[in-house]
Kinemage of the C-alpha trace (Angstrom):
@kinemage 1
@onewidth
@group {chain A} dominant
@subgroup {mainchain}
@vectorlist {calphas} color= white
{ca met a 1} P -6.836 2.481 23.845
{ca arg a 2} L -9.857 4.359 22.217
{ca ala a 3} L -9.216 2.625 19.042
{ca ala a 4} L -9.837 -0.641 20.839
{ca leu a 5} L -12.865 0.685 22.674
{ca ala a 6} L -14.202 1.934 19.495
{ca ala a 7} L -13.418 -1.303 17.399
{ca pro a 8} L -14.632 -4.108 19.672
{ca glu a 9} L -14.040 -6.852 16.867
{ca gly a 10} L -10.143 -6.016 17.288
{ca val a 11} L -7.739 -3.256 16.216
{ca gln a 12} L -5.421 -4.227 13.238
{ca val a 13} L -1.840 -4.255 14.527
{ca pro a 14} L 0.416 -3.245 11.103
{ca glu a 15} L 2.955 -5.493 10.148
{ca arg a 16} L 6.641 -4.808 11.076
{ca thr a 17} L 8.454 -3.271 8.234
{ca ala a 18} L 12.006 -3.378 7.083
{ca val a 19} L 14.443 -1.062 4.917
{ca phe a 20} L 14.287 -1.795 1.027
{ca thr a 21} L 16.233 0.370 -1.168
{ca val a 22} L 15.630 0.474 -4.825
{ca arg a 23} L 16.640 2.385 -7.474
{ca leu a 24} L 13.870 4.361 -9.483
{ca ala a 25} L 13.932 7.024 -12.484
{ca pro a 26} L 13.466 10.602 -10.956
{ca ser a 27} L 10.368 10.914 -12.998
{ca leu a 28} L 8.678 8.022 -11.153
{ca ile a 29} L 9.877 9.290 -7.689
{ca gly a 30} L 8.359 12.648 -8.448
{ca arg a 31} L 5.142 10.996 -9.478
{ca leu a 32} L 5.156 8.708 -6.242
{ca arg a 33} L 5.700 12.002 -4.104
{ca ser a 34} L 2.719 13.549 -5.885
{ca leu a 35} L 0.350 10.529 -4.930
{ca ala a 36} L 1.595 10.912 -1.537
{ca arg a 37} L 0.907 14.477 -0.857
{ca ala a 38} L -2.644 13.826 -2.769
{ca arg a 39} L -3.294 10.991 -0.375
{ca ser a 40} L -1.773 12.948 2.746
{ca gln a 41} L 0.164 9.857 3.316
{ca ser a 42} L 3.918 9.148 3.908
{ca leu a 43} L 6.113 8.248 0.839
{ca ser a 44} L 6.720 5.042 2.565
{ca ala a 45} L 3.137 4.057 2.879
{ca thr a 46} L 2.200 5.266 -0.779
{ca val a 47} L 4.961 3.214 -2.169
{ca ala a 48} L 3.597 0.376 -0.048
{ca gln a 49} L 0.059 0.694 -0.919
{ca thr a 50} L 0.820 1.278 -4.305
{ca leu a 51} L 3.098 -1.909 -4.700
{ca ser a 52} L 0.424 -4.019 -2.849
{ca glu a 53} L -2.129 -3.164 -5.242
{ca gly a 54} L -0.137 -3.638 -8.318
{ca leu a 55} L 1.160 -6.901 -6.758
{ca glu a 56} L -2.728 -7.846 -6.355
{ca arg a 57} L -3.849 -7.067 -9.661
{ca glu a 58} L -1.009 -9.203 -11.006
{ca his a 59} L -1.937 -12.173 -8.867
{ca ala a 60} L -5.662 -11.660 -9.950
{ca glu a 61} L -4.598 -11.578 -13.548
{ca arg a 62} L -2.813 -14.902 -13.427
{ca arg a 63} L -5.753 -16.374 -11.833
{ca gly a 64} L -7.550 -15.211 -14.540
{ca asp a 65} L -10.362 -13.479 -12.432
{ca gly a 66} L -9.557 -10.153 -13.998
{ca gly a 67} L -9.084 -8.484 -10.439
{ca val a 68} L -12.493 -9.116 -8.817
{ca ala a 69} L -12.332 -10.393 -5.236
{ca gly a 70} L -14.447 -13.313 -4.113
């Protein structure tokens, strides 16, 4: 309720999540856990954010705009 009052333009509702299992090298898992701690995020949130940012960069490179949002 407080969030709605503080943001009269609307409160973003997070997308529903699902379980997705992948196999990663232990060294990569360690790096992700360190990043999660540094960001004070859950491991799941860190992986989701990191993947999303990487996919956005990849998409921008394929478009040829070098990652600059327009």
